[in-house]
N, C-alpha and C positions, 0 to 999 in steps of 0.2 A: 358370391354373398348375399345371404339375406339383407339388406342395408336400410328398411325402412319401416315403420312402427305403423301400421292403420289401424284408429282407432274409432271406434265408432259413439260416440258421444251417448248420454241419456243414462250413464251407469248410476247406482246407490251401491258403493262399496261396501261387501258384509261376508264375514265370517275370519278366519284363523290364518294368521302367518307367522312362520318362523324364522327368526333373524339370528344371520351365519356370525362367524368372526369378523371383525372389522378389517376392513380393507386398507385401511391408513395403519392400521398395528400392525398386519400380517406380513405384507411389504419388508417394514421394516425392521420384524424379527428375522425374516430370512436375511436381510444384508447383514445383519449384528451376528448371525452365525459364524461369517468370515474370522472372529474373532479366537476362534477356538479349532485346533486340530479334531477331528474325528465325526460323530454321526450325533447331530442334533435334530431331535424331532419338535414338528409345532402341529399343535392340532387346532380345531375348529377352523382350519379355513377355509376362506370363502374361494368358490367355485367360479371365479372370474377370471379375463382376459389376462389383468395385471399379474397375476400370480405365473402366468404361463412366461409372461416377459420376463418376471424374473428369476424365475427357475431357468432360463435359457441364460440369462447373464450370468447366476453364478454356475452353470456348465463352464460356460467359455472360460471363466476363470479359474476353472478346473475342478470344480466339485462336483460330486456325483449326487444329482437332485434329481427326488421321485415325489409324484403329487398322484397320490391315490383318494379320487375323486367318492371312491365310495365312503371312504372314512374321513374323509376332510382334513386327509393328514399329510405334511411335507417333511419326505427326511431331505438333509443334507448333510451328505458325508466329505467333511472340507479336508482337504490334501494339507501335508505340512507346507508344500511349496505351492506359492499361490501367482496365478497371473496379477499385474500391477493395471491392467488397461482395461477399461468399459467402454467400446465402441459406441459411435454416432447412432449405427443403424439401429439397434436399442435403445438406446440411454433417448434418444428420441421421441420416442413411443409414451415416454412415462416418469413423470419429475422423479418418484419415487427413488429411482435408478440412483440419484445424487449420495443417498444413503450409502452406499458401498464405499464413498471417499472415505470419511472416519473409521472405519473399520482396516482399510488396507494401509493408511498411514501408520497407524498403530502396529501392526502385523510385521508390513513390512519395510516401512520407512519410507515408501516411494508410492505413487498413485499417479493415475491419467483418466480423470471421469470425463468424455463430453459433457458439454453443455448440455442439462436435460431441455427437453419437450414436455409433452403432456396437454395439460387443458389450457385452453385460450382464455383464460379469467385476467389476466394484466401482470405488470411485469413483476418478476419475481427473482432478482437478483441474490448473488450467492456472495454479496460482501461479507453480510456475519459470519459466513461458514470460513470466507478465506481469512477474515479476521481472527475468528476463535483458533484456528489450528496455529497462524502465525504466533498467537500469543502462548500458543505451546510449545511453539521452539522450532515450527517448520518452517518452511519457506513455500510459498502457494502465490498463484498466479494463473492468469488467463492466458491461452498461447493456442494458436489455428485450432479454435471453437473447442479446447478441453482445459480443464483444469489440471493445472500440474501442482501434485504436493511431495516434498521431500523432508524426509529428518532422518537422516542416516546414521545419527546419534540416538534416536529414539527421541521421546516427547518429555516433556517436562511441566508439572504442573503449575499453574496458573492462577491469578484471580480474574476473571474475565467478566463483563457485563455487558449485555445486549442492548442497544438500543430500541429494539423492538423486540417481543416475545414472538421470535420466531420459532415453529414449530423444526421447523427443516434443520436448522442452524443447532438447535437445543440436543438434537438426534445426535447428528455428526459429532458435536463437540466432548457429549457424554460418552458417545461411542470410542474416542479417540481416546478420553484424559483415564478410562479404566486401566489403560496397560503404561499411562505418563508414569514417570518417578515423581514421588511426591503426591502433595495435596493440590486437589483444581476446585475453585467455587465459582458458579456459575449465577451470576444475579440477572435478576428479568428474565427467568427460564418459561418457557412455556410450560404450562400446566394442564395438557390435555390429557385424558384418561391414556390417550394413546402413548404419550410421554410416560405416564405410570406404568404403563405395559410393559414398555421395554425395557424400563428401571429393574423393573422386578424380574424381566428375561436376565437381565444381564447379571443381578445379583444371584440368580439361580445358577448362573456359569462361575461365579467366585467372583463377582465384582463387589467393592466396597462403595455403595454409596447413599445418602440419606438426604432427607428433603423432599422425597418426590411429591408431585403435589403441592408444591411450593413456589413461591418465586425464587429461592435459592436452594442452589443444589448443592451438596459438598461432596466430592470424589476421590476415595484415596487410591492413589493407582495401586496395582497390583501386577506380578512379575509375569503372570499366566491364567488364562480362564479355560474351564473345561466344557465339553458339549454337555447337552443339558435336554430334558424335554419340558414345554411349555405349552399353554391351552391360549389361542387367543381370547382378548376378551371380545362381547358383544358389539355389533356394528353401532352406536348413537345415531348416525347420518342415516343409515336404511331405516333403523326405529323412528326416527323424526320424518320420515319420507311418507311410512305408510300411517303416521298418527295425522299429519296434515292431509294424506288421501282421504281418510276417512272425516274429515272435518269439510274440505273441500267437494265432496261428491254428498254429503249428507248420508254417510254411510256408518257402520256399527262394525267396527274390526278391533278382534283381539289379538294384540302383539306378543308371542311368545319368545322366550329365551332371550331376553332384552334385560337393560338396568335404566330404568326410567331417574335414578339420581344423576345419571350424564346428560338430563336433558332437562336441568329443572326450569331454565329461564323459555324455552320452546312450549313445553308443558303448560305453563302460569300461561304464556299469550293466550295458547289455545282456548286453554278454560276461559278468559276475558273475550274472548268471540263465541263463547256459548256452546262451545265441545264438553261435554260430559266425562270424565276420565276417572276410573274406578282400578284396583288393584285386582291382580288375580294371582295364582298362583305363581308362574314363573314369569311374569310380564305384567304390561298394561291392555285396558280395553277401553278404546275411543271411540264414544257416541256422539254423532251430530243428526237432530231431527228438525235442523230447521236452517234456514240459509245464513251463514257467517257473519258475525258483526266487523266491520271492520279494527285492525288495531296496528298501532304504529309499531315497527322494529328496527333494532340498532344493530349490525353485526358488531362484534368486539373478539378478541381472545378469549377461551375458555379461563371463567366460567359463564362467559357473555353468549349470547345468541349466535350460531355458528354461521359463517358463511356458507359453506355446504347447504344448508336450508333455506336460503335466500331466496330462491328460485320458487320454492314451494309456499313461502309467505308471501311473496307478491303475487303467486296463484291465487292463493285463500282470498288476498284483497281484491284482485281483478273482480272477484264475481261477487263479493262480501256486500252489505249492507252499509254504506256510508264512505266517507272519505278515509284514507290512509297516506302516512310518509313512513318509507322505507331508507333506511340510512346504509350505505356499505363503508364500513369503517376498514375493511381487510385487504381485498381483493377489486380496483378498480372496473376492471373488466367483466366483472360480474353482471352489470348492466347492458350484455351483450344480449342475453337471452331478452331481454325485455322487449329488443325490437322485433322479436320473434313471436312473443305475448302479446304483440300488440297488432298485429297479422292477423291473431283469433278474435281481435277486434277489442283488445283490452284499452280501458282509457287510462293511460299514463304518462306521465309528463316527467322527464329526467332533468335532473339540472345540478351537475358536478357529483357529488356523490349522494343524492338525494333523489328519492323517484315518487314525486307525488301520483296517488293512484286515485282513480273514483269508480268503487265498485258499481258491474251491472249485473244483472241477474241471471245470464245466460253469454256464453263466449260463442262464435260463428267459426266454423271449420274452415280450416286453410291448409294448403303446404307449409310447413317450417323446416328448419333445418336447425338440428341438436349443435352446438358448440363445445360444447364439455358435457362430463358424466351426468353433472345433476341438473344442469339445463335439459339434457335430454330429457331426464325422470321427472323434472318440473314440464315439460310440454307435453309428454305423453298423458298426465294426469290432466292438464289445462284439455287437453282434446275428449276427457272423459265429459267435462261438462259443456262442452260446444254442443250445438246441432250439427247433426250429419257427420260424415266422415274427415276426421283429419288425419295427414300422413306426415311423419316426424322423420325425416330423413336423419342419418347420422346413428344407426340403432348401434354401434359397434362401441359410440363412446359410453351407452348406458350398461353395455356389455363387460366395460372395464371396472364398473362398480356394483351394479346388480345381478346376483344370481338370478338366472330364469324370471327375468323381471315380468315377461310377456305371460309366462305359466303361472305365473303367482299372482297375475291381475286378473286371468280368467277364471282362475279357483276362487276369487270374491264376485265373481259375477261380471267382469267385465268382458266385452269383444273388443279384445287387442291382439292381432295377430303381427309376425313378422312376413314380410312380403319382398319381394323381389324391386 
């Protein structure tokens, strides 16, 4: 496996990129397909490693799954009789595997799902997931490394309130409640575009859901859902990554097939840093013709600044003019990225969930290690504004979220390759 990126500094990224479907949506749509017997088709699916992992997980549960990379289409033929156990060897690779929990309990009345792995970005317990299923009438607990849930008599609608707008918990509760008896109200629900995409997918399958995009969801249970065809929404995090890459490298990138309305806060911050953002027919163009100005950021649940773009925000401030504070309010482990960026010469001091950054004009090359998807992308972009050659280990992390990342950077004028 070629496991490192070799990044030669000095690039000014210029050209066009196209954004594919959202990783954080496509995987959840695939899991939700378990709710209906028959063949569901999902289009605009990104060609990333996590899609292969989810495909294998669904196959082991009894589905016939096919990913046509030429057309970016996944078809999932769900049988009447499904398996109910998702084993550790797959689930440990990807956090989104936990999204089969709600559909399996709703369809089968039982599920055993290994505690998930994925990115090392901090503690992401399943308390909210278990609490929601319990309030719907299931018994759920952790045992021998698995979440075990049962609802032999079916689920019943309930009034549920989340202490924090957890994306994963909102998804699992929503996919369980669509087949529950009666009405479920979910307060303090996550509002991310991926949640709305999943809700629209479920509605196309025959679910009765209202309030998508608001903090309160109302779900009237139905007795049965049917397969459907659905197009995954554009990936806002990939869009944001390219937007920050343009600003960091003082480049000029046209980003196609994206929805800038899903990135209002990050784009406003980029404008404050000095970027010029204009609309194009199917997306946006970001141009930066000078060194960025430092800008403070604070990550928050949607519609706030996305935690997934925090590494890019820190990288921009690391080479910006001035001082800035970046505050992480979602995942405490995100600042693991800072230790690697400091190996490139960045001047950063971390205090709790705050990072104080003093910008310097150029980073210095060094070997670094990606600890998660977004950290990997951020470190590759940081290498583009360092002197000399930077090696970023853990390229497989980036493969989980960015299709053909090195090739797309090459098309924009960067010297980035995969090496052993």
